[in-house]
N, CA, C and O atoms as a GROMACS GRO file, in nm:
protein
  500
    1MET      N    1   9.911   8.494   9.999
    1MET     CA    2   9.869   8.633  10.000
    1MET      C    3   9.763   8.654   9.893
    1MET      O    4   9.777   8.606   9.780
    2LYS      N    5   9.661   8.724   9.929
    2LYS     CA    6   9.554   8.750   9.833
    2LYS      C    7   9.604   8.843   9.724
    2LYS      O    8   9.683   8.934   9.749
    3THR      N    9   9.557   8.820   9.604
    3THR     CA   10   9.599   8.900   9.490
    3THR      C   11   9.555   9.045   9.505
    3THR      O   12   9.626   9.135   9.461
    4THR      N   13   9.440   9.069   9.566
    4THR     CA   14   9.392   9.206   9.585
    4THR      C   15   9.487   9.285   9.673
    4THR      O   16   9.516   9.401   9.645
    5LEU      N   17   9.535   9.223   9.780
    5LEU     CA   18   9.630   9.290   9.868
    5LEU      C   19   9.762   9.316   9.798
    5LEU      O   20   9.832   9.412   9.829
    6LEU      N   21   9.796   9.231   9.704
    6LEU     CA   22   9.919   9.247   9.628
    6LEU      C   23   9.908   9.360   9.526
    6LEU      O   24  10.005   9.433   9.504
    7VAL      N   25   9.793   9.374   9.464
    7VAL     CA   26   9.774   9.470   9.356
    7VAL      C   27   9.747   9.612   9.408
    7VAL      O   28   9.786   9.709   9.342
    8ALA      N   29   9.682   9.626   9.522
    8ALA     CA   30   9.638   9.757   9.571
    8ALA      C   31   9.749   9.861   9.585
    8ALA      O   32   9.730   9.974   9.539
    9PRO      N   33   9.865   9.830   9.644
    9PRO     CA   34   9.969   9.933   9.655
    9PRO      C   35  10.020   9.981   9.519
    9PRO      O   36  10.054  10.098   9.502
   10PHE      N   37  10.027   9.890   9.423
   10PHE     CA   38  10.074   9.928   9.291
   10PHE      C   39   9.974  10.018   9.220
   10PHE      O   40  10.012  10.113   9.151
   11LEU      N   41   9.846   9.989   9.237
   11LEU     CA   42   9.743  10.074   9.177
   11LEU      C   43   9.744  10.214   9.240
   11LEU      O   44   9.724  10.313   9.170
   12LEU      N   45   9.766  10.221   9.370
   12LEU     CA   46   9.776  10.351   9.436
   12LEU      C   47   9.897  10.429   9.387
   12LEU      O   48   9.890  10.549   9.364
   13ALA      N   49  10.008  10.360   9.370
   13ALA     CA   50  10.128  10.426   9.318
   13ALA      C   51  10.107  10.477   9.176
   13ALA      O   52  10.152  10.586   9.141
   14MET      N   53  10.040  10.397   9.094
   14MET     CA   54  10.012  10.441   8.956
   14MET      C   55   9.914  10.557   8.954
   14MET      O   56   9.926  10.646   8.869
   15ALA      N   57   9.819  10.559   9.046
   15ALA     CA   58   9.728  10.673   9.056
   15ALA      C   59   9.803  10.799   9.094
   15ALA      O   60   9.772  10.907   9.044
   16LEU      N   61   9.902  10.788   9.182
   16LEU     CA   62   9.986  10.903   9.217
   16LEU      C   63  10.061  10.955   9.097
   16LEU      O   64  10.072  11.076   9.077
   17VAL      N   65  10.113  10.864   9.016
   17VAL     CA   66  10.187  10.905   8.895
   17VAL      C   67  10.096  10.983   8.802
   17VAL      O   68  10.134  11.089   8.752
   18VAL      N   69   9.977  10.933   8.778
   18VAL     CA   70   9.883  11.000   8.688
   18VAL      C   71   9.842  11.135   8.747
   18VAL      O   72   9.829  11.232   8.672
   19TYR      N   73   9.822  11.142   8.877
   19TYR     CA   74   9.783  11.268   8.941
   19TYR      C   75   9.893  11.374   8.928
   19TYR      O   76   9.866  11.489   8.894
   20VAL      N   77  10.016  11.334   8.956
   20VAL     CA   78  10.128  11.430   8.948
   20VAL      C   79  10.150  11.474   8.804
   20VAL      O   80  10.183  11.589   8.779
   21GLN      N   81  10.132  11.383   8.708
   21GLN     CA   82  10.152  11.416   8.568
   21GLN      C   83  10.042  11.509   8.517
   21GLN      O   84  10.061  11.578   8.417
   22GLY      N   85   9.930  11.512   8.582
   22GLY     CA   86   9.822  11.599   8.540
   22GLY      C   87   9.730  11.539   8.437
   22GLY      O   88   9.633  11.603   8.398
   23GLY      N   89   9.758  11.419   8.390
   23GLY     CA   90   9.670  11.352   8.296
   23GLY      C   91   9.675  11.409   8.156
   23GLY      O   92   9.589  11.378   8.073
   24GLY      N   93   9.774  11.493   8.125
   24GLY     CA   94   9.783  11.554   7.994
   24GLY      C   95   9.823  11.457   7.884
   24GLY      O   96   9.775  11.468   7.772
   25SER      N   97   9.908  11.363   7.916
   25SER     CA   98   9.956  11.268   7.818
   25SER      C   99   9.947  11.127   7.875
   25SER      O  100  10.017  11.093   7.971
   26VAL      N  101   9.863  11.046   7.818
   26VAL     CA  102   9.845  10.910   7.866
   26VAL      C  103   9.972  10.828   7.840
   26VAL      O  104  10.012  10.749   7.924
   27GLY      N  105  10.033  10.848   7.726
   27GLY     CA  106  10.156  10.776   7.694
   27GLY      C  107  10.268  10.807   7.790
   27GLY      O  108  10.343  10.718   7.831
   28PHE      N  109  10.281  10.933   7.826
   28PHE     CA  110  10.386  10.974   7.919
   28PHE      C  111  10.358  10.921   8.059
   28PHE      O  112  10.451  10.884   8.131
   29ALA      N  113  10.232  10.918   8.099
   29ALA     CA  114  10.195  10.862   8.229
   29ALA      C  115  10.223  10.711   8.231
   29ALA      O  116  10.269  10.658   8.332
   30LEU      N  117  10.196  10.642   8.121
   30LEU     CA  118  10.227  10.500   8.112
   30LEU      C  119  10.377  10.475   8.117
   30LEU      O  120  10.422  10.379   8.179
   31TRP      N  121  10.455  10.562   8.053
   31TRP     CA  122  10.601  10.552   8.058
   31TRP      C  123  10.650  10.564   8.202
   31TRP      O  124  10.739  10.489   8.244
   32ASN      N  125  10.593  10.656   8.278
   32ASN     CA  126  10.634  10.674   8.416
   32ASN      C  127  10.580  10.565   8.508
   32ASN      O  128  10.634  10.542   8.616
   33ALA      N  129  10.473  10.498   8.467
   33ALA     CA  130  10.418  10.387   8.545
   33ALA      C  131  10.481  10.253   8.506
   33ALA      O  132  10.451  10.151   8.569
   34LEU      N  133  10.567  10.252   8.405
   34LEU     CA  134  10.627  10.127   8.356
   34LEU      C  135  10.701  10.048   8.465
   34LEU      O  136  10.683   9.926   8.471
   35PRO      N  137  10.783  10.110   8.550
   35PRO     CA  138  10.849  10.029   8.655
   35PRO      C  139  10.750   9.962   8.749
   35PRO      O  140  10.772   9.850   8.794
   36MET      N  141  10.640  10.031   8.779
   36MET     CA  142  10.540   9.972   8.868
   36MET      C  143  10.464   9.861   8.797
   36MET      O  144  10.433   9.758   8.858
   37LEU      N  145  10.434   9.880   8.670
   37LEU     CA  146  10.366   9.775   8.593
   37LEU      C  147  10.456   9.652   8.579
   37LEU      O  148  10.408   9.539   8.591
   38ALA      N  149  10.585   9.674   8.554
   38ALA     CA  150  10.679   9.562   8.541
   38ALA      C  151  10.691   9.488   8.675
   38ALA      O  152  10.690   9.365   8.678
   39GLY      N  153  10.701   9.563   8.782
   39GLY     CA  154  10.711   9.499   8.914
   39GLY      C  155  10.587   9.420   8.950
   39GLY      O  156  10.596   9.308   9.000
   40LEU      N  157  10.472   9.477   8.923
   40LEU     CA  158  10.347   9.407   8.950
   40LEU      C  159  10.336   9.281   8.865
   40LEU      O  160  10.295   9.176   8.914
   41GLY      N  161  10.372   9.292   8.738
   41GLY     CA  162  10.368   9.174   8.651
   41GLY      C  163  10.461   9.065   8.698
   41GLY      O  164  10.426   8.948   8.695
   42MET      N  165  10.581   9.103   8.742
   42MET     CA  166  10.677   9.004   8.792
   42MET      C  167  10.625   8.936   8.918
   42MET      O  168  10.640   8.815   8.936
   43LEU      N  169  10.562   9.014   9.006
   43LEU     CA  170  10.508   8.956   9.128
   43LEU      C  171  10.391   8.863   9.100
   43LEU      O  172  10.379   8.756   9.160
   44LEU      N  173  10.303   8.904   9.009
   44LEU     CA  174  10.188   8.820   8.978
   44LEU      C  175  10.230   8.689   8.912
   44LEU      O  176  10.173   8.584   8.942
   45VAL      N  177  10.328   8.694   8.824
   45VAL     CA  178  10.378   8.572   8.760
   45VAL      C  179  10.446   8.484   8.863
   45VAL      O  180  10.425   8.362   8.863
   46GLY      N  181  10.527   8.543   8.952
   46GLY     CA  182  10.594   8.464   9.054
   46GLY      C  183  10.500   8.416   9.163
   46GLY      O  184  10.526   8.314   9.226
   47HIS      N  185  10.393   8.488   9.185
   47HIS     CA  186  10.298   8.455   9.292
   47HIS      C  187  10.210   8.336   9.256
   47HIS      O  188  10.173   8.258   9.344
   48ARG      N  189  10.178   8.321   9.132
   48ARG     CA  190  10.082   8.218   9.090
   48ARG      C  191  10.137   8.076   9.104
   48ARG      O  192  10.064   7.985   9.142
   49GLY      N  193  10.266   8.057   9.075
   49GLY     CA  194  10.316   7.921   9.067
   49GLY      C  195  10.397   7.874   9.186
   49GLY      O  196  10.452   7.764   9.182
   50ARG      N  197  10.408   7.953   9.293
   50ARG     CA  198  10.497   7.915   9.402
   50ARG      C  199  10.430   7.928   9.537
   50ARG      O  200  10.332   8.000   9.555
   51ARG      N  201  10.486   7.856   9.630
   51ARG     CA  202  10.444   7.872   9.769
   51ARG      C  203  10.536   7.968   9.843
   51ARG      O  204  10.494   8.035   9.937
   52THR      N  205  10.662   7.976   9.802
   52THR     CA  206  10.757   8.066   9.866
   52THR      C  207  10.759   8.199   9.793
   52THR      O  208  10.716   8.209   9.678
   53ILE      N  209  10.808   8.300   9.860
   53ILE     CA  210  10.816   8.434   9.802
   53ILE      C  211  10.932   8.440   9.704
   53ILE      O  212  11.043   8.402   9.740
   54PRO      N  213  10.910   8.486   9.581
   54PRO     CA  214  11.021   8.505   9.487
   54PRO      C  215  11.098   8.632   9.526
   54PRO      O  216  11.061   8.742   9.485
   55TRP      N  217  11.205   8.617   9.605
   55TRP     CA  218  11.272   8.731   9.667
   55TRP      C  219  11.328   8.830   9.565
   55TRP      O  220  11.319   8.951   9.586
   56GLY      N  221  11.385   8.783   9.457
   56GLY     CA  222  11.440   8.873   9.356
   56GLY      C  223  11.331   8.956   9.290
   56GLY      O  224  11.347   9.077   9.269
   57ARG      N  225  11.221   8.892   9.256
   57ARG     CA  226  11.110   8.964   9.194
   57ARG      C  227  11.046   9.063   9.291
   57ARG      O  228  11.010   9.174   9.253
   58ALA      N  229  11.034   9.021   9.416
   58ALA     CA  230  10.976   9.110   9.518
   58ALA      C  231  11.065   9.231   9.541
   58ALA      O  232  11.016   9.342   9.554
   59ALA      N  233  11.196   9.209   9.546
   59ALA     CA  234  11.288   9.321   9.565
   59ALA      C  235  11.281   9.418   9.448
   59ALA      O  236  11.280   9.540   9.467
   60PHE      N  237  11.275   9.364   9.325
   60PHE     CA  238  11.262   9.452   9.208
   60PHE      C  239  11.136   9.536   9.218
   60PHE      O  240  11.140   9.658   9.200
   61ALA      N  241  11.025   9.471   9.246
   61ALA     CA  242  10.896   9.541   9.248
   61ALA      C  243  10.892   9.648   9.355
   61ALA      O  244  10.847   9.760   9.329
   62VAL      N  245  10.939   9.616   9.474
   62VAL     CA  246  10.933   9.712   9.585
   62VAL      C  247  11.026   9.829   9.561
   62VAL      O  248  10.987   9.945   9.577
   63VAL      N  249  11.150   9.802   9.523
   63VAL     CA  250  11.249   9.909   9.504
   63VAL      C  251  11.210  10.000   9.388
   63VAL      O  252  11.214  10.122   9.402
   64ALA      N  253  11.172   9.943   9.274
   64ALA     CA  254  11.136  10.026   9.159
   64ALA      C  255  11.012  10.111   9.189
   64ALA      O  256  11.006  10.228   9.152
   65THR      N  257  10.914  10.053   9.257
   65THR     CA  258  10.792  10.126   9.289
   65THR      C  259  10.818  10.236   9.390
   65THR      O  260  10.772  10.349   9.372
   66LEU      N  261  10.891  10.205   9.496
   66LEU     CA  262  10.920  10.307   9.597
   66LEU      C  263  11.006  10.420   9.542
   66LEU      O  264  10.991  10.535   9.583
   67PHE      N  265  11.096  10.388   9.451
   67PHE     CA  266  11.179  10.492   9.390
   67PHE      C  267  11.092  10.588   9.308
   67PHE      O  268  11.112  10.710   9.315
   68MET      N  269  10.999  10.535   9.233
   68MET     CA  270  10.911  10.621   9.153
   68MET      C  271  10.815  10.700   9.242
   68MET      O  272  10.787  10.817   9.215
   69VAL      N  273  10.764  10.638   9.348
   69VAL     CA  274  10.676  10.708   9.441
   69VAL      C  275  10.752  10.821   9.510
   69VAL      O  276  10.700  10.932   9.522
   70TRP      N  277  10.874  10.794   9.554
   70TRP     CA  278  10.957  10.897   9.616
   70TRP      C  279  10.978  11.015   9.521
   70TRP      O  280  10.965  11.130   9.562
   71PHE      N  281  11.011  10.986   9.396
   71PHE     CA  282  11.034  11.095   9.300
   71PHE      C  283  10.908  11.177   9.277
   71PHE      O  284  10.913  11.300   9.277
   72HIS      N  285  10.796  11.111   9.258
   72HIS     CA  286  10.672  11.184   9.230
   72HIS      C  287  10.625  11.264   9.352
   72HIS      O  288  10.572  11.374   9.336
   73LEU      N  289  10.644  11.210   9.472
   73LEU     CA  290  10.611  11.288   9.591
   73LEU      C  291  10.704  11.408   9.608
   73LEU      O  292  10.659  11.516   9.647
   74SER      N  293  10.832  11.389   9.579
   74SER     CA  294  10.924  11.502   9.589
   74SER      C  295  10.892  11.609   9.486
   74SER      O  296  10.912  11.728   9.512
   75TRP      N  297  10.842  11.569   9.372
   75TRP     CA  298  10.800  11.665   9.270
   75TRP      C  299  10.671  11.736   9.313
   75TRP      O  300  10.659  11.858   9.299
   76LEU      N  301  10.577  11.659   9.366
   76LEU     CA  302  10.448  11.715   9.406
   76LEU      C  303  10.463  11.817   9.518
   76LEU      O  304  10.402  11.924   9.514
   77PHE      N  305  10.544  11.783   9.619
   77PHE     CA  306  10.560  11.872   9.735
   77PHE      C  307  10.683  11.961   9.725
   77PHE      O  308  10.713  12.035   9.819
   78ASP      N  309  10.756  11.954   9.614
   78ASP     CA  310  10.873  12.038   9.587
   78ASP      C  311  10.979  12.026   9.696
   78ASP      O  312  11.033  12.126   9.743
   79TRP      N  313  11.009  11.902   9.736
   79TRP     CA  314  11.111  11.879   9.837
   79TRP      C  315  11.248  11.914   9.779
   79TRP      O  316  11.286  11.863   9.674
   80GLY      N  317  11.319  11.999   9.846
   80GLY     CA  318  11.453  12.036   9.802
   80GLY      C  319  11.454  12.109   9.670
   80GLY      O  320  11.556  12.110   9.601
   81GLY      N  321  11.345  12.170   9.632
   81GLY     CA  322  11.338  12.242   9.506
   81GLY      C  323  11.336  12.150   9.385
   81GLY      O  324  11.387  12.186   9.279
   82ALA      N  325  11.280  12.031   9.400
   82ALA     CA  326  11.278  11.934   9.290
   82ALA      C  327  11.204  11.988   9.168
   82ALA      O  328  11.241  11.958   9.055
   83ARG      N  329  11.100  12.066   9.192
   83ARG     CA  330  11.021  12.118   9.080
   83ARG      C  331  11.068  12.257   9.038
   83ARG      O  332  11.076  12.287   8.919
   84THR      N  333  11.099  12.340   9.135
   84THR     CA  334  11.129  12.481   9.104
   84THR      C  335  11.278  12.512   9.105
   84THR      O  336  11.316  12.627   9.082
   85GLY      N  337  11.363  12.414   9.131
   85GLY     CA  338  11.506  12.440   9.143
   85GLY      C  339  11.578  12.460   9.012
   85GLY      O  340  11.688  12.516   9.010
   86SER      N  341  11.520  12.417   8.902
   86SER     CA  342  11.588  12.427   8.773
   86SER      C  343  11.484  12.437   8.662
   86SER      O  344  11.372  12.386   8.673
   87SER      N  345  11.524  12.504   8.557
   87SER     CA  346  11.431  12.518   8.445
   87SER      C  347  11.417  12.388   8.366
   87SER      O  348  11.320  12.371   8.292
   88THR      N  349  11.511  12.297   8.381
   88THR     CA  350  11.506  12.170   8.308
   88THR      C  351  11.476  12.052   8.401
   88THR      O  352  11.502  11.937   8.365
   89SER      N  353  11.422  12.078   8.519
   89SER     CA  354  11.397  11.971   8.615
   89SER      C  355  11.289  11.874   8.567
   89SER      O  356  11.286  11.759   8.611
   90ALA      N  357  11.202  11.916   8.479
   90ALA     CA  358  11.097  11.826   8.429
   90ALA      C  359  11.154  11.716   8.340
   90ALA      O  360  11.086  11.616   8.314
   91LEU      N  361  11.276  11.732   8.293
   91LEU     CA  362  11.338  11.627   8.212
   91LEU      C  363  11.360  11.499   8.293
   91LEU      O  364  11.380  11.392   8.235
   92ALA      N  365  11.357  11.510   8.424
   92ALA     CA  366  11.373  11.391   8.508
   92ALA      C  367  11.260  11.291   8.482
   92ALA      O  368  11.280  11.171   8.500
   93PHE      N  369  11.143  11.338   8.440
   93PHE     CA  370  11.032  11.246   8.411
   93PHE      C  371  11.065  11.153   8.295
   93PHE      O  372  11.006  11.046   8.283
   94ILE      N  373  11.158  11.193   8.210
   94ILE     CA  374  11.198  11.108   8.099
   94ILE      C  375  11.289  10.996   8.147
   94ILE      O  376  11.277  10.881   8.103
   95PHE      N  377  11.380  11.029   8.239
   95PHE     CA  378  11.484  10.934   8.278
   95PHE      C  379  11.454  10.854   8.404
   95PHE      O  380  11.514  10.749   8.426
   96MET      N  381  11.364  10.901   8.488
   96MET     CA  382  11.336  10.832   8.614
   96MET      C  383  11.287  10.688   8.596
   96MET      O  384  11.329  10.602   8.673
   97PRO      N  385  11.202  10.658   8.498
   97PRO     CA  386  11.162  10.518   8.481
   97PRO      C  387  11.282  10.427   8.448
   97PRO      O  388  11.289  10.314   8.496
   98LEU      N  389  11.375  10.477   8.368
   98LEU     CA  390  11.495  10.398   8.338
   98LEU      C  391  11.578  10.376   8.463
   98LEU      O  392  11.623  10.265   8.490
   99TRP      N  393  11.597  10.482   8.540
   99TRP     CA  394  11.674  10.469   8.665
   99TRP      C  395  11.604  10.373   8.762
   99TRP      O  396  11.670  10.293   8.828
  100ALA      N  397  11.472  10.380   8.768
  100ALA     CA  398  11.398  10.291   8.858
  100ALA      C  399  11.412  10.145   8.814
  100ALA      O  400  11.426  10.056   8.897
  101LEU      N  401  11.408  10.121   8.683
  101LEU     CA  402  11.424   9.984   8.633
  101LEU      C  403  11.564   9.931   8.663
  101LEU      O  404  11.579   9.816   8.702
  102VAL      N  405  11.665  10.014   8.645
  102VAL     CA  406  11.802   9.972   8.674
  102VAL      C  407  11.821   9.947   8.823
  102VAL      O  408  11.878   9.845   8.863
  103LEU      N  409  11.773  10.039   8.906
  103LEU     CA  410  11.786  10.023   9.050
  103LEU      C  411  11.708   9.900   9.099
  103LEU      O  412  11.756   9.827   9.185
  104GLY      N  413  11.590   9.878   9.044
  104GLY     CA  414  11.512   9.760   9.079
  104GLY      C  415  11.581   9.631   9.035
  104GLY      O  416  11.578   9.532   9.107
  105ALA      N  417  11.644   9.634   8.917
  105ALA     CA  418  11.715   9.515   8.869
  105ALA      C  419  11.835   9.484   8.960
  105ALA      O  420  11.860   9.368   8.992
  106VAL      N  421  11.908   9.587   9.001
  106VAL     CA  422  12.021   9.565   9.092
  106VAL      C  423  11.972   9.507   9.224
  106VAL      O  424  12.031   9.412   9.276
  107ALA      N  425  11.865   9.562   9.279
  107ALA     CA  426  11.810   9.511   9.405
  107ALA      C  427  11.760   9.368   9.388
  107ALA      O  428  11.780   9.284   9.476
  108GLY      N  429  11.697   9.338   9.276
  108GLY     CA  430  11.648   9.203   9.250
  108GLY      C  431  11.760   9.102   9.239
  108GLY      O  432  11.749   8.991   9.292
  109ILE      N  433  11.868   9.139   9.170
  109ILE     CA  434  11.982   9.049   9.156
  109ILE      C  435  12.048   9.026   9.291
  109ILE      O  436  12.086   8.914   9.324
  110LEU      N  437  12.062   9.133   9.370
  110LEU     CA  438  12.121   9.118   9.503
  110LEU      C  439  12.035   9.028   9.593
  110LEU      O  440  12.087   8.943   9.665
  111ALA      N  441  11.904   9.048   9.589
  111ALA     CA  442  11.815   8.966   9.672
  111ALA      C  443  11.816   8.821   9.626
  111ALA      O  444  11.820   8.730   9.709
  112TRP      N  445  11.814   8.799   9.497
  112TRP     CA  446  11.818   8.663   9.443
  112TRP      C  447  11.949   8.594   9.481
  112TRP      O  448  11.948   8.479   9.523
  113GLY      N  449  12.061   8.665   9.465
  113GLY     CA  450  12.191   8.608   9.499
  113GLY      C  451  12.204   8.580   9.647
  113GLY      O  452  12.259   8.477   9.686
  114THR      N  453  12.154   8.669   9.730
  114THR     CA  454  12.158   8.648   9.875
  114THR      C  455  12.075   8.527   9.913
  114THR      O  456  12.116   8.447   9.997
  115ARG      N  457  11.960   8.514   9.854
  115ARG     CA  458  11.872   8.400   9.883
  115ARG      C  459  11.938   8.268   9.842
  115ARG      O  460  11.933   8.170   9.916
  116ARG      N  461  11.999   8.267   9.723
  116ARG     CA  462  12.067   8.145   9.677
  116ARG      C  463  12.184   8.109   9.767
  116ARG      O  464  12.204   7.992   9.801
  117PHE      N  465  12.260   8.210   9.806
  117PHE     CA  466  12.373   8.186   9.894
  117PHE      C  467  12.327   8.134  10.029
  117PHE      O  468  12.387   8.042  10.084
  118ALA      N  469  12.220   8.191  10.084
  118ALA     CA  470  12.168   8.149  10.213
  118ALA      C  471  12.115   8.006  10.206
  118ALA      O  472  12.132   7.928  10.300
  119CYS      N  473  12.051   7.971  10.096
  119CYS     CA  474  11.997   7.835  10.081
  119CYS      C  475  12.110   7.734  10.065
  119CYS      O  476  12.100   7.622  10.116
  120ARG      N  477  12.217   7.769   9.995
  120ARG     CA  478  12.330   7.679   9.978
  120ARG      C  479  12.406   7.659  10.107
  120ARG      O  480  12.460   7.552  10.133
  121ALA      N  481  12.410   7.765  10.189
  121ALA     CA  482  12.483   7.756  10.315
  121ALA      C  483  12.407   7.674  10.418
  121ALA      O  484  12.459   7.647  10.526
  122GLY      N  485  12.286   7.633  10.386
  122GLY     CA  486  12.209   7.549  10.476
  122GLY      C  487  12.114   7.624  10.565
  122GLY      O  488  12.043   7.563  10.646
  123ALA      N  489  12.111   7.756  10.554
  123ALA     CA  490  12.018   7.835  10.635
  123ALA      C  491  11.879   7.824  10.576
  123ALA      O  492  11.863   7.817  10.454
  124THR      N  493  11.781   7.822  10.660
  124THR     CA  494  11.643   7.819  10.612
  124THR      C  495  11.577   7.951  10.647
  124THR      O  496  11.549   7.978  10.764
  125PRO      N  497  11.553   8.034  10.546
  125PRO     CA  498  11.491   8.165  10.573
  125PRO      C  499  11.345   8.155  10.606
  125PRO      O  500  11.279   8.256  10.630
   0.00000   0.00000   0.00000
């Protein structure tokens, strides 16, 4: 897979984060882009040295990125009152990167374990 095709979705997701944040705080935008940066870094490191897909790293990157994209889109379009439903709803921007990292780690461990189990059982994915 070409590196450009690998990087483009992550750059688009990070652009969405910066757009929703309004660009007021670069540090805060970087904090919210951290799960996407971590996922992209894991994929690039795993992509360079292997011929097979690193399933655990790919699962982490996809799940963490999609979770953050989902949250920012729900905030942007106010799905279910995400923005206007509570006076303290903006505090979610502090905790969402942590939740995304945890959720991505769980998905990565599950994918890695499933892949190992499938390879030991003799199945060829």
